[in-house]
N, C-alpha and C positions, 0 to 999 in steps of 0.2 A: 371313731365312736362319738356319739352325741349323748349328752344327758341333761336333764333339767331338774332342779330342786327348788323348793320354796321354803322360806323362813317366814312364816306368817307374823311372828312377833316383831320382825323388822321390816315387814312389807317388802321383802327382797326375794327376787327370783334370780337364781344363778343358772346360766346355760353354759355348759362346757363342751368343748370339742377337742378330741384327742386323736392323734395320728391321722388316719385317712377316714373321711366321712363319706359314706355312700348315700345315694338318693333314698334308699329304703330306710336308713337310720334317721335321716332328716325328716322323712315322712312320719315315722314313729314318734319322733320328738315333737313335731307339729301337733299331732293328735294328743300326746300326753300333756303338752302345754295347755291345750284347750280345756282338758279335763281339770288340770290343776287350778286354772284360773276361773273356774265356774263361780266360786263364791268369794273371790278376792275383790275388795273395794278398789275403785279407781285411785290413782295416786301412788301405786307401788313402783318400785325401782327394779332395774334389771342390770345385772353384771354378766356380760358375755365374755367368758374366759377362753381365749383362743391361743394361749401361750404355747400349748403342745400340739396344735393343729399343724400337720404337714401338708395335706392336700384335701380337696373336696371335689367329688364328681360334679361335673357341670350340670348334670340332671338334678342335683340337689338344690339348685338355685330356686326352683319353683317352690320347694317346701320351705326354704329359708324365707321367701317372700310371704308364704302363709304364716310363718312364725311372726314376722314383723307386722303383718296385718292384724293378727290376733292380739298382739301387744297393744297396738293402736286402738283397736275396737274396745278392749278392756280398760283402757284409760291409763296406760303407762305414763309416769311422770318423767322418767329419765332412763337413758340406756348408756351404760359405761362399757367400753370394749377394751380388752387387753389383747393386743396383737403380738405374734411371735417376732415379726419384723415389720416395722411400720411402713416400709416401702413395698412389701409384698401384698398385692391385692388378691384376696382369695375368691371373694364373690362380690360383684359390684351391683348393689341394689340400694335404692335410696328410699327413705321414708317419705310417704305422701303428706303426712301431717307434720307439724312443727314440734318435734320431739327433741329434747336436749340430748346431744351425744357429745360429752366432753372428750377431749383428746388427751391421752396421757401415755407415757412410754412404759410405765411399770405398774405392776399389780399393787405395790405399796401406795402409790399415789392414787390409784383407783379406789383402793380401800379407804383411804383418807377422805376422798370426795364422797363416797357412799356414807361414811360415818358422819361427815359434817352436815349432811342433808336429813339425817334421821331425827 
């Protein structure tokens, strides 16, 4: 399952993935994200929480790339990812633009990084 939420007061978008993510779920999330970011000013931050992600369909990669492109087009300032296992690569896609993606092993340190930039 994939979900996306936005906290406009903090200029924060939270993208979460849980258990197994299908290509259709990733496609829906990409569409939902585009709609949510329609009136968001550039400079927002993203927290991608993948702590509970077990697997992702390879066909979802195309939609994950769409999500990343949308974030870049809308002017994302930073993306912080929380991974279940730092050695496990779920989808290997790289940003085309220079977007800061801090590395951290825990949600607590990610949360700290996000609060420090607010």
